[in-house]
C-alpha positions in Angstrom: -18.5 1.5 24.2 -15.1 1.4 22.4 -13.3 4.6 21.3 -14.0 3.7 17.7 -17.7 3.3 18.3 -18.2 6.4 20.4 -15.8 9.3 21.2 -13.2 9.7 18.5 -9.9 8.2 19.4 -6.5 9.4 18.3 -4.6 7.9 15.4 -1.3 8.9 13.9 -0.6 8.2 10.3 2.9 8.2 8.7 2.4 8.2 5.0 4.3 9.0 1.8 5.7 7.5 -1.3 7.8 4.4 -1.4 11.4 4.8 -0.2 10.6 8.0 1.7 11.6 6.6 5.1 8.2 5.9 6.6 9.2 2.8 8.5 12.3 4.4 10.1 10.3 7.5 11.1 7.4 5.4 12.4 9.4 3.0 14.5 11.2 5.9 16.3 7.9 7.8 16.8 6.1 4.6 18.1 8.9 3.9 20.4 8.9 7.4 21.8 5.1 7.6 22.2 4.4 4.1 23.3 2.7 3.0 20.1 2.2 0.1 17.8 2.3 0.1 14.0 -0.5 -1.0 11.7 0.9 -1.5 8.2 -0.9 0.2 5.3 1.0 -1.6 2.6 -1.0 -3.8 0.1 2.0 -6.1 -0.5 3.6 -6.5 2.9 0.5 -8.5 3.9 1.9 -11.5 2.0 4.1 -14.1 3.6 7.5 -14.7 1.9 7.4 -11.5 -0.1 10.0 -9.9 2.0 12.8 -8.4 -0.2 10.7 -7.0 -3.0 8.2 -5.3 -0.6 11.0 -3.8 1.7 9.3 -5.1 4.8 10.5 -3.7 8.2 13.5 -5.6 9.4 13.3 -8.2 12.1 15.0 -5.8 14.5 12.4 -3.1 13.8 9.6 -5.5 14.3 11.1 -6.6 17.6 11.5 -3.0 18.7 7.9 -2.0 18.0 4.9 -4.4 17.5 3.8 -4.4 13.8 0.3 -5.6 12.6 -1.0 -6.7 9.2 2.3 -8.0 7.9 2.6 -11.6 6.8 -1.1 -12.3 7.2 -1.9 -14.0 3.9 -0.2 -16.4 1.4 0.6 -14.9 -2.0 -2.1 -17.0 -3.7 -4.9 -15.6 -1.5 -7.0 -12.7 -2.6 -7.3 -9.7 -0.3 -9.5 -6.7 -0.9 -9.5 -3.1 0.5 -12.6 -4.0 2.4 -10.8 -6.9 4.0 -8.0 -4.6 4.9 -10.3 -2.0 6.5 -11.9 -4.6 8.7 -8.5 -6.1 9.8 -7.0 -2.6 10.4 -9.9 -1.5 12.6 -9.6 -4.8 14.6 -5.9 -4.2 15.0 -6.4 -0.7 16.2 -9.0 -1.8 18.7 -6.5 -4.2 20.2 -3.8 -1.5 20.4 -6.2 0.9 22.2 -7.3 -1.9 24.5 -3.6 -2.2 25.6 -3.5 1.5 26.3 -1.1 2.2 23.5 -1.2 4.6 20.5 -2.0 3.3 17.0 0.3 4.4 14.2 -1.0 3.7 10.6 2.1 3.4 8.4 2.3 2.9 4.7 1.9 4.2 1.2 -1.2 2.4 -0.2 -3.5 5.3 -0.6 -6.7 3.3 -0.7 -5.8 1.6 2.5 -5.0 4.8 4.3 -8.2 6.5 3.1 -10.2 3.4 4.1 -9.1 3.8 7.7 -8.8 7.5 8.3 -11.1 8.9 5.7 -14.7 8.6 4.7 -14.2 6.1 1.8 -17.0 3.7 1.2 -15.7 0.3 0.3 -18.6 -2.0 -0.5 -17.8 -5.7 0.0 -18.2 -6.6 -3.7 -17.9 -10.4 -4.3 -15.8 -11.5 -7.3 -17.8 -12.0 -10.5 -16.1 -14.7 -12.6 -18.1 -13.9 -15.7 -17.3 -10.2 -15.5 -13.6 -10.9 -15.0 -13.6 -13.3 -18.0 -15.1 -10.5 -20.1 -12.6 -7.9 -19.0 -9.6 -10.3 -19.3 -10.8 -10.9 -22.9 -10.8 -7.2 -23.5 -7.3 -6.9 -22.2 -6.1 -9.8 -24.5 -7.8 -8.1 -27.5 -7.2 -4.4 -26.9 -4.3 -4.4 -24.5 -4.0 -3.5 -20.8 -3.4 0.2 -21.5 -6.7 0.5 -23.4 -8.7 -1.1 -20.6 -6.9 1.0 -18.0 -7.9 4.1 -20.0 -11.5 2.9 -19.8 -11.1 2.7 -16.0 -9.7 6.1 -15.6 -12.4 7.6 -17.8 -14.9 6.2 -15.3 -12.9 7.2 -12.2 -10.0 9.7 -12.9 -8.6 9.2 -9.3 -8.0 5.6 -10.1 -5.1 6.7 -12.3 -3.3 7.4 -9.0 -4.7 4.6 -6.9 -4.5 1.6 -9.3 -1.3 0.2 -10.9 -2.0 0.4 -14.7 0.4 -2.4 -15.3 -1.3 -4.8 -12.9 -4.2 -6.4 -14.8 -5.7 -7.9 -11.6 -5.9 -4.5 -10.0 -7.5 -3.0 -13.1 -10.1 -5.7 -13.4 -11.0 -5.5 -9.7 -11.5 -1.7 -9.9 -13.8 -2.1 -12.9 -15.6 -4.9 -11.1 -16.3 -2.7 -8.1 -17.4 0.3 -10.3 -19.8 -2.0 -12.3 -21.3 -3.6 -9.2 -21.8 -0.4 -7.3 -22.4 2.2 -10.1 -19.9 4.5 -8.3 -16.3 5.4 -8.8 -13.8 3.0 -7.2 -12.2 5.7 -5.1 -15.4 7.5 -4.1 -15.6 9.3 -0.8 -18.8 9.2 1.3 -19.0 12.8 2.6 -21.9 12.2 4.9 -19.9 9.5 6.9 -17.7 11.1 9.6 -14.2 9.8 10.0 -13.7 7.3 12.8 -10.7 9.0 14.2 -9.1 12.3 15.3 -6.0 11.9 13.1 -2.6 13.5 12.8 -1.4 12.5 9.3 2.4 13.1 8.7 3.3 13.1 5.0 7.0 12.6 4.4 7.8 15.2 1.8 10.9 14.1 -0.1 12.1 16.0 -3.2 11.6 13.9 -6.4 15.2 13.7 -7.3 16.3 12.5 -3.9 13.4 10.0 -3.9 14.5 8.6 -7.3 18.0 8.1 -6.1 16.8 6.3 -2.9 14.6 4.0 -5.1 17.6 3.2 -7.3 19.8 2.4 -4.3 17.0 0.2 -2.8 16.5 -1.7 -6.0 20.2 -2.3 -6.4 20.3 -3.7 -2.9 17.3 -6.0 -3.6 19.2 -7.5 -6.6 22.5 -7.8 -4.7 23.7 -11.4 -4.7 20.5 -12.3 -6.7 18.5 -12.0 -3.5 15.2 -10.9 -5.1 15.6 -13.3 -8.0 16.0 -16.2 -5.6 13.1 -15.0 -3.4 10.8 -15.0 -6.5 12.1 -18.4 -7.7 11.3 -19.9 -4.3 7.9 -18.3 -4.2 7.0 -19.6 -7.7 8.2 -23.1 -6.7 5.7 -23.0 -3.8 2.7 -21.1 -5.2 3.1 -21.3 -9.0 3.7 -18.3 -11.3 0.1 -17.0 -11.4 -0.5 -16.2 -7.7 -2.4 -12.9 -7.5 0.3 -11.2 -5.4 3.0 -11.7 -8.1 1.6 -8.8 -10.1 3.4 -6.5 -7.7 6.3 -4.3 -8.7 9.5 -6.2 -8.4 7.9 -9.6 -8.7 6.4 -9.3 -12.2 9.6 -7.9 -13.6 11.7 -10.8 -12.1 9.1 -13.3 -13.4 9.6 -11.9 -16.9 13.3 -12.5 -16.4 12.8 -16.0 -15.2 10.7 -16.7 -18.3 13.6 -15.6 -20.4 11.9 -12.4 -21.7 14.5 -10.0 -20.3 18.0 -9.9 -19.1 18.7 -9.5 -15.4 19.9 -5.9 -16.0 16.7 -5.1 -17.9 14.6 -6.6 -15.1 16.5 -4.4 -12.6 16.0 -1.3 -14.6 12.3 -2.1 -15.1 11.8 -2.4 -11.4 13.5 1.0 -10.9 11.3 2.6 -13.6 8.0 1.1 -12.4 8.8 2.0 -8.8 9.6 5.6 -9.7 6.3 5.7 -11.6 4.5 4.3 -8.6 6.0 6.9 -6.4 4.8 9.6 -8.7 1.2 8.2 -8.5 1.5 8.1 -4.7 2.7 11.7 -4.5 -0.2 12.8 -6.7 -2.7 10.8 -4.7 -1.6 12.2 -1.3 -1.5 15.8 -2.6 -5.3 15.5 -2.8 -5.7 14.2 0.7 -6.9 16.9 3.1 -5.3 17.8 6.4 -1.8 16.4 5.8 1.1 17.8 7.8 4.1 17.8 5.5 7.3 16.9 7.4 10.9 16.8 6.3 12.8 15.6 9.4 12.3 13.5 12.5 12.4 16.4 15.0 9.5 18.1 13.2 7.5 14.8 13.2 8.1 14.3 16.9 7.0 17.8 17.7 3.8 17.4 15.7 2.9 14.1 17.4 3.6 15.4 20.9 1.4 18.5 20.3 -1.4 16.3 18.9 -1.3 13.9 21.8 -1.3 16.8 24.3 -4.4 18.4 22.8 
């Protein structure tokens, strides 16, 4: 019997808002404690989307094995249920090698799907339902349909990007098919793991400045623009993954709807808004250990593994 199926195995999560330093912390911890990293980022799964998703560097990935990065093309659909299955398989492999799994990322639904008790039913796409909701968006606007979603599931306001129509449609699709909120927990289902979850607690003003610096670097030398241009040439402008922050704003610029400076500022604003949603989401998660420096994180992990 595997640790996942029987006795609870240990899992370390390094979570927090975008630009909080999760990757750097996690790589150092995984190196120190003989671990491997399972990404919990809903955009780093896509091949070719490197700059705009701030993937771990090649050196970081050589230093510590990373899983669930570059596993799909941008024109492929990938659900939270798909992620849960892939993450559990990756964790089994890490445990089989006698190493410690580190779950690292800021996609709250993905984190909850692995370490929590969230029920993610495998709801198949419903083309007729999607056509209906897309017509509502065209008629009433995305904000109105997003308000409809958050009325049905208030937590979705922090888990779903209200400017991403595909995400909004998918959340409504799951709610309609299951009759339950998209972000519902299943209290009677025990967690699969004994988990030490480290939340990187960065002051909002410092986080905002980090985001601005990161976005400035992404646009340096037109790097992000050229990345998007190349991806569009290969997959077309309507690939599902291109609704991600960074990509949709650059696409608007490439269509002539905004200047480059406006696109850059839009990426900063949308990323700051996303970080706020992440902070709100994670504040509601139980049992998080808030950490502010690497030494504190290392001490908490060492104590947890020694228990």
